[in-house]
C-alpha positions, 0 to 999 in steps of 0.5 A: 524472458525471466518471470516469477510464475505461480502454477497453484495457490499456496505459500511462498514456496509456489513462487518460482522463477521461469522462462516465459514468452515475452509479451507483445503489446496489444491495442492500447498497451505499451511494452515496458522493461521493468526497473522495479516491481512493488511487493504488496499484501494483495500479491500474497492474497492472490498467491494464497487463493484468498483472491482466486486467480486463474493459474498459471500467472505472473504475480505483481500488480505494481511497477515502473520502467521504460517503454520499449514498444507501443501497441496500436492506438497508443498516443501520448507516450513514446519509446523511452518514456518512464512510466509506472503502474499499480493495476497490471498483473505480471509485474514480477518479470523482466518485461510486462505489457501495461494498458496505457490507460492504467499507467502514469508518467513518472516525472524526472525528479522521482527515481525508480524506487520512489516511483514504485514506493509512492504509487500504490501505497502513496496513493492509498495514503493520500486517499485515506487522509483526503477522501476516506476520512478527510483530516483537518488540523487538531484531530487525533488519529490512530495509525496501525502498522505505522512503520509499514509502507503505507503506514509511514506515508500515511503518518507523514501526510496526516502530520502535515495536515496538522493531525496528531498521530498515535501510531502502533508498531511492534518494535523499538526500531519501528517506533523510531521510524514512526516518530521520524515520520511525525507520530506524536505518540507510539504504542508498542502493541506487543507490550500492551495488554489493552490497546484501546485503553492505552489510546484512551489514556493518551486522549484523556478518555475521549478516543480518536477521531479516526482509526486507520487499520490495515492489520484487520482481524487482530486489531479491529476490536481495539480500533473500534474501542479506540474511537470517540463518539461519531468517530470513523474506523477506516479498515483498509487491509487485512494483514493479520487475516480478514475481519469476521462479519460485523453486527451493525449494532456494535457501531451504535454501542461504540458511540454512533461510530462509522465503519468504512472499507475503502478500495483505492481503485474506487477513488482512481477509477478513471485515467484522469483521476488516476493520473491526477492522484499520482501526480499529487503524490509525486509532487510531494516526493519531488518537493522533498515533503514526502519521504519514501522509505525502501525497506528492502530490494530483492532480486527476482529469484528471491520473490519467495523471501520477499513474501515471507518477510512481508507476511512475517512482519519483519519489514519496514517501508516499501519492498521492491523486486528488481528483475535485473 
C-alpha cells in the first residue's frame, strides 16, 4: 500500500510517499481502509523531532474509514462499520491497524470529513469549555487563532454556552469566519501593538475570565496580561513555539490567576470516556449545532504541502489528507 513515511526528523521535505507493507491487525486491532486522515500540529512536532520519534514511521494520529478485517479478541464491531480514531500512529496511509479500544463508532448522520474534523479538535474544544475551564453564561473569554480547526469549534461551543468570545485572527477573511462562529469581537493581532490593552479596552479594563491559547510563545504574555483577577490561562498548544519556563510569581502579580496546560487524552483516558466524549461532539454535528469547516483536502502525495500550509498559518478550519 501507499503511505507517507518519515525516515529522519526535519522539515516538511522529509515527508515522502512510499510503498510499504499493508499492516495486519493484531489482537485487539481492526484493519481500516482510510477515507480521510486529519492533519494536526502534533504531527509537525513529531516530524521535527520536538517530540522524538523512532524512525522510520508513518505519521498521522487521526482518521476515519471502514473496517476491512478484525484481529483476534475484537468484539462490538463488524467488517464494513465506519469508525474514527485520534490516537493511532500511521494514519497518513491507505490502510492502518487501529486498536479497537482507541476507536469510536461514527454515526450515520456524520460524513467522513466531519468525522475527522470533529474528533481530535472537536473533543479538544469540548474539553476546553467543559472541563479545563467550565464556562457559564455571562463570562468573557479570549480565543486565539479563532479561525483555526480548534478555534472555530471552540468559539461555537463557547458562544452556545452564553459566553462572550473575543477572538484573535490574522486577516479580514479569518475575522469573518470567527464572527460567523459566534465571536462577539475580533482583534487582528497583526495590527495591534498591545494585544492585552486591546482586550482590556473591550472589557472596560476588567480583563477576561479565561484565555484559550494554542499559539504559545508569541501570545503567552498577552494572554496572561489579558486575564481578570483569578482568571485562568488555558494553554493548550504551541503553534509559534513552546513557552519558556514560567516563574509562579508571575501568576501572583497578574492577579492571583491560574495557569493550566491540558492534554486531551488525560480527559478521555478510558475507552468509555473517549466514546462518550466523541458521541457528545458527534451529536452536536449531526443536529446541525456544530459546523465543521474543512479548510483544505490534500492527496497523499501533498502531505508536505499540508504541513507547510499549517505551519505557515495559511489555513482555516480542518486540514485533511485523502489517501485515495
